[in-house]
N, C-alpha and C positions, 0 to 999 in steps of 0.2 A: 499560417502558423499562429499559434495562440500567443498573443502578446497582451500586455497589461490592459490595454483599452478594449480588448475583445473578450476578457474573462466575464462570464455572466454573473449576475447577482449571486452572492454567497460564496463565490469562488475567489481565491487569492492567487495573484501572479507571483511565481517564484521561478526565476531563471527562464523566462519566456514560456512557461507552461502554467496551466491553471489547475488549482487544487481546492477541494472542499474538505475541511476538517469537520467530521460529524460532531465533535465535542463543542463546536461553536454554535450548533443549531439544536442540539439535544443532549441531555445527560444520559440517555438510554444507550446501553451497550447491547450489541446484537451478535448473532452468529455470523460466521464467514459467508455462508450462502445468502443470508438476509442482507448483509452488507453489500455483497456484489450485486444483488438484485436492486437494492436501493440506488446504487450508482447507475446501473443500467436504466432504471426508471427515470432518473434525471436526464440521461441521454435522450430518452424518448421525449421528455418535456422540452428540452432545449434543442432537439434535433441535431445532436452531436454524438460522437463516439465517446462515451464516458464509462469508465470501469474503475475497479480498485487500482490504486496507484502502483506504478512500476518504477524501478530505479535502474538507470543504466541501459535502457532499451531504446531511447530516442536521442538522436543527435540534435534535435531541436531544443530539448530541455537541457539547459546549461547550468541548472542550479541544484543538482542532486545533493551536494554537501549542504547547501542552505536549506533544502527541503528536509533533510534528516535532522538538521539543527532545529528546525521549526517543530518537528515531532518532539524532540527532547524538551524544548521550551514549554510545550503544552503539557508535558508530564503524563500523558496517557499512553498505554499500550494501544496500538492500532493495527487493524487488519490491513494487509497489503495484498497485492494481486497475484502472488505466486502460490503454487500448490504442486504436490506430487500425487494428487488423488487419482489421476488417470494411470500412472505407473509408479509404483513404489521406488523411492530414491531417484526419481527423474524429475527434479524441480523445474517448473516451467512458469514463466509469466503468462497468465491465462489469456490476456487480451492479444498480445503480440505473438505468443507461441515461442518466444525466445527462451533459451535455457538459462537457468540460474544454477551455476555450478556450486557444489558443496565446498569448493575451495575459495569461493568468493569471500573477500575480507569483511564483508558486511555481516556475515553469520557470526553469532556468538561462538566462542571457542568450543563449546560443548554441543553445538547444534549444527546441522539437523541430527536428531537422535531418537525420534519418537516411534520409529517403526510404523506399522500399519495403522496405528491409532492417532498419529499426529501428522495430518496431511495438509494443513493450511498454515500460511506464514503470517507472522505478525512482527512488527517492529516493537521491541520492548525497551522501556526506559528503566535503567537501574542506577541508583544513586552513586555507585562506584565507577560508572562509566561516564566518559565525557560526551558520548553520543549514543543514540539508540543502536541496537543490533537486531539482526533478524533471528528469529527462532521458529521452530516448527511447533505447532499447537493443535489441539483437538479442534476440528471445525465446528463443533457444537458448543465450545466455550463462547463467552460473550466479551466483546471488546468494542471500543470505538473504531472508526475506520477513516480512511482517506480516499476520496474519489479524485480521479485525474481525467481531464479532457485529453484524449489520446489524439496526437497529431502525427 
């Protein structure tokens, strides 16, 4: 299990899982595919399963609320690891293959809504909300991202 003392350099332990916030190492925003590849490349470097972050898919990670609060504290929209790119309106966490239902309370009230052009998920920070929410976005837009060591 990923625990604080086992998080590699640049990763932060939150609720027994390890996360890397790209905004802490670069000011460059990138596409969803490039973000996913960057996380997977870290996985090769660290010899671990690393991908874009998922919420609610691991019983090991006990800090989903704290993780989402950390996103809010950082103030950046970030790519997360869900997409409906394989089948429209079938949102799936890409690493684990677990479904992300459109009734999940982490979605913004008006999302997902993008049809065939909005297939990648980001957590967005809006000053009127107390926490970030999920929204569908064009995969070619650029955002910061969060990598997670998958346990």
